[in-house]
N, C-alpha and C positions, 0 to 999 in steps of 0.2 A: 201348634208346635209338635213335632214328632216326640213321642215318649222315649223312643230308643234312638240314640245317635250312633250311626254307623261309623266305625273307624275308617279314616280316610285312605288307609293303605290295604283295605280288604281286597282279595282274600288274604288271610294271614298264613294259611298253609295249603299247599297243593301237592299233587303227586310228584312234582319236580323237586320238592324239598325232602323227599323220602329216599334214603340211600339204598333201598332195595326196590324191586320192580312191583309197582301197584298201579291200578287204573284210576283210583279215587282216594280222597281223604275227606272224611265227613263224620257227622254225628258223634261228637266227642264229649266224654265226661271230662270236667276240669275241676281241680281243687288246689288248695294251697298246701305245700309241704315245706316246713321250715321257711327259708327265704325264697322259695321257688314256686312257680305255677307248674303244675303237672297236667298235661293233656293226654288223655287216653282216647285215641281216635280209631275209627273204623276205616278199613280200606278193603276194596275189592281186589283180590289177586287176579291174575290174567285168566284163571279158569272160572271167574265169576263169583267165587265164594269169599267170605269175609274173614279177616283177621283183625287183631287190635295192636296198634303201634303206640309208642310212647314218645312224647316230646316235652321239653323243659323250657322254661322262660323265666327271666328275672323280672320282667315288667308286665307280663300278661298279654303282650302284643306280638313280640318277636320270639318265635319258638324254634328250637333246634331238635331234630328228630334223632332218636337213638339208632344205632347201627343195625338192629335186628328187631323183629316183632316182639312185643311184650307178652301177648297171649295168643295162642293158636288153638284150633280144635284138637282135642285129644285123639290119639290113635289106638288107645287101649284102655281097658277099664270101663266103668259105668258111664262116664261122660262121653266116651267115643261114639256110642250108638246115637246119642241125642245131639251131638255137635257135628255130625258128619257133613252137613251142608254149610257150616260156617258159624261164627260167633259175631254178634253185632251190637251196636247201640249201647255202649256202657254208660252207667251212671255211678257216681262215686259219693259215698257218705262217710264222713269221719265221725266215729263213735267209739267210746270206750278205748281210746288209744290206738285204734287201727282204722284202716281205710277199707270199707266194704264196697265191693264192686258187683253190681247187678248187670247182667247182659242177656241178650236173646240168643238162644241156642237152636239152630235149625237142623232138621233132619227129615227123613221120610215120614216121621210121626207128627210133623208140624213144628210149631215153635214153642219152646219152653223157656223158663227163665233160670239161668244159672247164677250162683252166688260164689264170689271169690273174696279173698282178703289179702292185704299186705300191710306191713308196718313201715317199710323203708323204700318201696318202689324199685327194689332190685329184682324181686320175683313175686308172683302171686300164687297163693294156695287156693285151689278150688275146693269149696266146702260141700255144696249140695246143689241139686236141681230143686228149686223151691216152688214150682208150679207144675201143673199138668199142661197139656196142650189145650187150647191155644191162648196163651197169655203173653202180652207184650208190655213194655213201658213200665217196668217195676222200679219205683224209687222208694228208698227207705228214709224216714225222718231221722235227723241227727240227734234226737233225744228219745228217751223211753217215756211211756205214759202208764202210770200205775204199775211200773216194773216190766212192762211189755214193749217190745219193738213194734213199730207201726210202719206200714207201707201203703203206697198208692199203686194201683195197677189198672190195666184195661183189658178185660177179656175180649177176644176177637170174635164177636158174635152179633147176629141180628136179633137175638131173642130179647135182649134188653139193650138196644143198639149202641155199641161202641162207646160205653160210658166209663167214667172213672169210679173205681171202687176203693174201699179201705179195708184192711184186715190187720190182725195183730198176732204176735208170736212171743212165746217165752224164751226161745232159743235160736231164732233165725231160720230154723229148718221147717218147723211145723206151724202152719198159719191157719187162723180161723176167725170167727165172729165177723165175717165179711158182710159189708153192706154197700149198696150203690149210693153215691153222694153227689155226683154231678153228671148230668146227661147232656147230650147235644141239644141245642135250641133250634126248633123248627124255623125254617126260612130265615136263617141267620148265618153269619160267616163261619160258624162251626157246626152247621146242621147235619153234616154227614157222619162225622165221628170225631171224638176227642180222645186225648190220652195224656197222662202225666209226662212232663218234660224233664226238668231238672229237679233234684231233691229240694224240698222246701227250705226256706230261709226264715229264721226267727226275726221278727220285728216287734216293736212295742205294741202293735195293733193286732198281731196274729201271725200265723205262718204264711209267708208269701210263696206262692206256687205258680211257676210259669209253665203253662201247658200248651199243647198244639191242638189246633182245630182244623178240620178239613171241609172244604166246600166243593161240591161237584159242579163243573161247568160243561158247556158243550165241547170244550177243548181239553177235557180231563180235569183232574182234581187240583185244587190250590191248597197248599199247607201254609197256615199262618200261626202266629203265637199270640196267646192271650194270658190272662193272669187271674188267679183266684186267691182268696184269703181264708185260712182255716183258723178256728179257735185255738188259742195257745194250750189250753188244758184238755180240750176234747177235739182233736183234729177231724173227727167225723162230722162236726158241725161246721158248715161252710158259712162264713160271715157274708161273703159277697163274691160275685164273679163279674169281672169287667165286661161291660156290654160290648165294647169295641175291641178289635185286635190291637196289639201293641207293635206288631211287626208283620209285614207281608213281603213277598218277593217283589223286588223293584230293580235291584242292580242286575246287570247282565249275567253275572255268575250265579244268581239265584233263579233267574228266569229260564236259562238254558243250561242243560247238562245231562247227566245220566238219567235223572228224573226231573223234568222241568217244573218250574213254579213251586219250589219248595224252600221254606226256611224251617229248620227242625232243630230244637235244642235238647241236649242231654246234660248241659252243665252251666252253672252260673257261679260267680264268686263275689260275695258281698265285700265291700271295702269299708274303711272306717270313717268315710266322709259322706255318708248317706247315698253313695252310689253303688251300683252293682254292674259287674261285667257279665254280659250275656253272650254265650258262644253258640253259634248255630252252623249246621251244615247247609251250604247253598247248593240246591239242585242235586243233592246226593253226590257232589263232586269235589267241593272245596270246603275249607273252614273259614268262617268269618267271626267277627266280634263287634260288639257295640256296648255302649254304656247307657244307663238310665238312673234316674233318681228314685231310690226306694220309696220315698214319700209320695212321689207322683203315682207310682204303681199302686200303692196302698189306697191313695185317694180315689183312683179309678174304681177299685173294688168296693169302697165304702159308699161312694156317692153317685156312681154311674154303673150300677150293677144290673145284670139280668137275673132271672130265676135260676137257681142251681138245679132244682128238680121240677 
């Protein structure tokens, strides 16, 4: 039986649902805010660069897009130089009464990670650029550890090939004590590269973390989703990494699009009934959603695990 059950009305958001002109809708962070689901999605504009739009939903399936973009590249100040080519792939973490947004900032210098925050989803304040180039896929844990913020990220390098790292910060701006904690598995569905997906979710057994893995084929790369479990007190300790993927491109909107054969998550929302909503971009073109039982994903990590390192 499939661990992730696709919503029968996928895709849930396309460029046709956006009241301003865009070419794609994908790779969205999603969170709960009061009695709403908030989706912060990436779109390519018609010059090929990315902006972030906002959509709202009562049920987590049917979303309505706001009339203008929520975040765009800055045109002046420090951020302007490093966001000149677009901002992409937001992740959202609720912590200390505010929503933290990490995103990829692209420029001629490569890709860095920006950090913004909001309390009410009316506007976002950009705080800092929290990595040098080339770092992607930064997700922040929704709790502190010994008074420190913790994050997962993925340096874009072949030196220690495309692995997941953890680091810590006292103030969200300055990060250190970095260590590599999960690597790609040779001759495996995630052998080419891996990266953090959505911010981890607390469970009774550990922090549940859905990540993406990439496999190179004769017809290009395939992006799938997998799952890992981190220790509740020490998230650098990986309890288990599911040996098999939990989702792969199968529906037409995941196989064919701007980048074919891609399912890519930046957001999940846990519910109160042992289920979790998983949101993913299909083929870098549309947004989709599915549900899974948290206990099933934890079981995969505990009893059908591959080596983390």
